[in-house]
N, C-alpha and C positions, 0 to 999 in steps of 0.2 A: 570461381567461388572466392578468389582472393579479395575482390572489391566488396563482395557481400560481407565477408568477415570484417573488413575494415569499417564498413558502414555500420555494421551491427555493434562493433566496439564503440564507435563514435556515438551511436544512438544510446547505448547504455550509459556512457559518461554524461550525455545530455539529459537523459531521464533522471539520473541521480541529482544533477544540478537543479532540474525543474522541481523535483520532490523537496530538496532542501530549501530552495527559494520559496516554494509554495508554503512550506511550514513556517519559514521566517516571516513571510507576509501575514500569515494567520496569527502567529504569536506576537507580532508587533502591532496588531490591530490595524493592518494596512489593507485588509480585504476590500474595503469600500473607499480606498484612497482615490480611486478613479470612479466617479459616479456613472460613467457610460462605458460602452463596450462596442468594438474592440479598441477604440482609441481612449484617450484620457483628456477630458475637458475639450472635446471636439477635435483633437489632433492625435495623430499616430506617433508624434514625437514625445519624448519625456518632458513633462512640464517643468519649468524652471521658476525661480522666484520672480523673474521679470514678467511672468504670465499671470500674476496674481489678479490683476485688475480684470483681464479678459475672463478668467475662470470665475470671478465673482459675478460677472454679468451673465455668464451662461448658466451657472448653478449657484445662485445666491444662498441656498440653504446648505451647501457643502463647501466649506472653505478649503482651499488648496493647501495641502501639506506636502511640499516638494519632496522631502526625503522618503515619505511613505509612497507617494505616487511613483517615485523612481523605482523602488523595489517591485511594485506591482507591474509596471511596464516592462522592466527587464525580465520578469517572470513570464510575461506574455510573449516577448520576443523569443526567448529560449524555447517556449512551448511551440511556437510557430515553426522554428527551425527543426525541432524534433519531429513535428508533423510532416514537414517536407522530406526529411530523411526516411521516415517510415513509408511515405508514399513512393519514394525511389526504391526502397527495398521490395515493395510489393511489385513494382514494374519489373525489376530484375528477377524476382522469384516466380513470376507468372509462367515463364517458359520452363522452369525447372519442374513445376508441378509437385504433386505429392504433399508431404508434410510442410515443406518450406512455403508452398503457395498458401496452405491453410493457415499457417502461423502468421505470415505477412498479411493475409486478408483479415484475420482477427485483429491484428495490430492496427490496421487501417480503420476498421470499424470502431475500435476503442478510441483512437485518437480523434476521430470525428465526434464521438460521444463526449470526449473530454472537452472539446471546444464548446459544445453546447452547454455542458455543465459549468464551464468557466463563465459563459455569458449569463446563465441563470444565477450563478453565485452573486453577480452584481445586480441583475434585474429583480431577483427575489430577495435581495438585501441579506445575504448570508443565511438563508434558510438551512437549518441543521441537516436535513435530509440531503440537500444538494451538496453541502460542504462535505459530509461523510462520503457520499457517492464519488465526489471528485477525488478524495483521498484514495479510495479503493481503486478507482480507475487508474490513477498514477502508479500504484503498486502493481496492478495487473499488467500494465504496459512494461514495466521493468522486468517482471517475471517472464513474460512472453519473449521479450528481447533476449534474455539469457537462454531460454529454450531454443530460440532461433540460432543464436551464436553457437551453442553446443552442437546443434545439428549441422551447421555449416563447417565447423572446424574439426569434428571428430570423425575418424574412420568408421564406417558402418559396422565393421566387424568388432571393433572395440566398444562401440556404443550400444551393442545389443544388451538388452536387460539382463541383470544377474538373476539366475534362478535361485529362489529361496523358498522357505516354508510358507504355508498358507497364512500364518498369523502376521508376518511382518508387513506384507502389503496392506492388510486391513488396518494395522496399527499406523502405517504411514498415511492412509486415507483419513483416519480419525485425527491424527496430529495436524495435518494440513487443514482439515475442516475447522477444528477448534481454534487453530491459530488465525484463520480468516475471520471467524466470529469475534475473536479477541481484538483483532485489528479494527474491525467495524465498531466494537465497543469503545476502543480508544478514540476513533474518529467522532463518535457520538459524544463522548466525554469532552473532547476539545471543542466541537461545534456548539455545545451548550454551555461552554465556559464553566465546566464542573471539575477541572483539574485540581483545584484547591478547595473543593467542597469538604474534603476531609484532610485535616492537617496533622493528624497523629497516626502513629504506627503501633501495632500491626493492622488495626481495622479502622476505627474512626473515633470521634469524640464521644464522651460519656452520653448515654441515652440515645445513641443512634438507632437502636432497635425499635424505639417508639416513634421514630421520625421518618419512616420509610413511606414512599409514595410511588409504588410501582406503576399504578395506572397513569399518573401524570408523567413519569419519567420516560416512558416509551410510547407516547402518543405523538402524533404530528401536530405541532402548534401551528395554527393557521390564522390569517387575518391580521398579522402585525405589520406595521409599516417597515420595521427593521428588526432584525434578529441579532444585531451587533451587541456584544456583551451579555447576551442571553435574555430569555423571557420567562424561563421556568422558575419555580419557587426554590427556596433554599433546600427544602426537603426533597424535591425532585432531583436536584443536582447532586445532593448527597447520595441518593439512591443510585443514580447513574455511576457515581464514583465507586460505590461499594460493589456494584455489579462488575465493574471493570477489574476490581481487585480479586473478586471471586473467579472471574474469567482467567486472571493471571495465574491463579492456583491450578485450575484445570489445565491450562496451557503448559505450565511447568511440568506437571505430572505426565501428560501425554507426549509432548514434544521431547521432554527429557528422556522418557522411556523409549521413544523411537530412536533418539540419538544413541543411547546406550546399546540398543539392539543392533544398530548399524555398526557400532564399534566392535561388537563381538563377532560380526560376520567376517571380519578381516578385509584385506584388500579386494576390490577397489572401494568398498563402502566405508572402510575405517576412516578415511580422510574426511568424507562428507559427514559422517557421524560426529567426528571430533569438532569440525567447524560448526555444525549445528548446535552442539552442546555449548561451545564457547560463546556463540552469539546469544544463546538463551540465557546463560549466566550473566553476560554483559547487560542484556536487556532488563533482567530482574534488578540488577544493581542500579541501572539508570532510572528505573521506575521508583525504586526506594529513594534515590537521591532527589527525584522530582518533588517528593513530598517533604523530605527532611530539609532540603535547601530552598523550599518555596518556589519551585519551578524556575530555576535559572535558565536563561535563553539557550546557552550553548548545550546544556544538559538535555533540555526539551528537544532541541534539534537532533541531537544524537539519538535520543529515544525513538524519534520518528524514523530516522535513517536506518537504524539497526533493525527495527521492525520490518522494514521493506526487505532487507537482505535476509532476515530470518525466514520470511515467506519464500524468497527465491531459493534458498538453500533447502528448505523442506520439500518444495515442489521438485527440485532437481534430484534430490535423494529418492523421493517416491518414484520418479520417472525411471530410475535405474533398476527397479525391482520388477520381477515377474513371478507369478505363481508357477509351480511345477505342473507340467502337462501330464495327464493320465496316460499310462501306457496303452497303446492300441490293443484291442482284443484280437487274438490270433484266430484265424479260421480253422475249422477241423482239418482241412487239407494241410495247412501249415504246421499244425501240431503233429500230424502223422509223418510229415516229411522230416521233422526234427528227431523222431524216435527211431 
């Protein structure tokens, strides 16, 4: 199990790098810096300035921007290495069976799906649904890798779920569900270039109530040659942004309530609850700073990364909980034997 532990730790580090670089690529408008897939301008190497003439011949409508192409190709290289590590984990876990086999199998399916989404991101020219699904897939891979690592490194006796009341597991389910929806809303906001559709706090500019377009905001825009820089109207983007803020409020209440309930449970849940609450408060501060500071790159990257770890922490915390089992009914013979 030692090699699986090391591989899982390496895969987690790689997944974090892939998530950060993917967000960097999106936020610096480099998602279509390579007009083909899996290579870039017909080559698997990173394009350089010396390749400008050849790139112009291959794709005359897509001028080569070497600095953007570089970040896109490094992102693809790291994603490919991550896929190879996950495939190796699956091979090593096959003989172990049980939960490790299921987790590694799910990871392998996800990483293959991520490769397909990466291709469609280019071929469908940044379609918002594909971009959002690609983000969720990356977060899911990181979460499953953490679950795998916990299973590999923790003694089964210590890893057994903590028995608690009926309400806390349900609260954990709701917290994880609303957090996942909020992350999807964040991905939809980013994919539709709606992050700066509202530039005031706490809600939006004056008159926003009369400029909502819910029908347009959450339909699938089809038939566009490219979705780079967004195709939705100002009102639709504003509606998406407001939905994300309302989702943030629901997330703060449910995830915050779940974190406080974990803290009150004492060890070993107190540490997870404290970490979950800390990540939540940091994420709220980063979200407010995104609007107040007009989406600075470093802050936006941190907002994306903290969201991923918030999901990981919430899922790990929920995984430690178990409902109390009802006491078995005693037979009449057992009752008579005790009297």
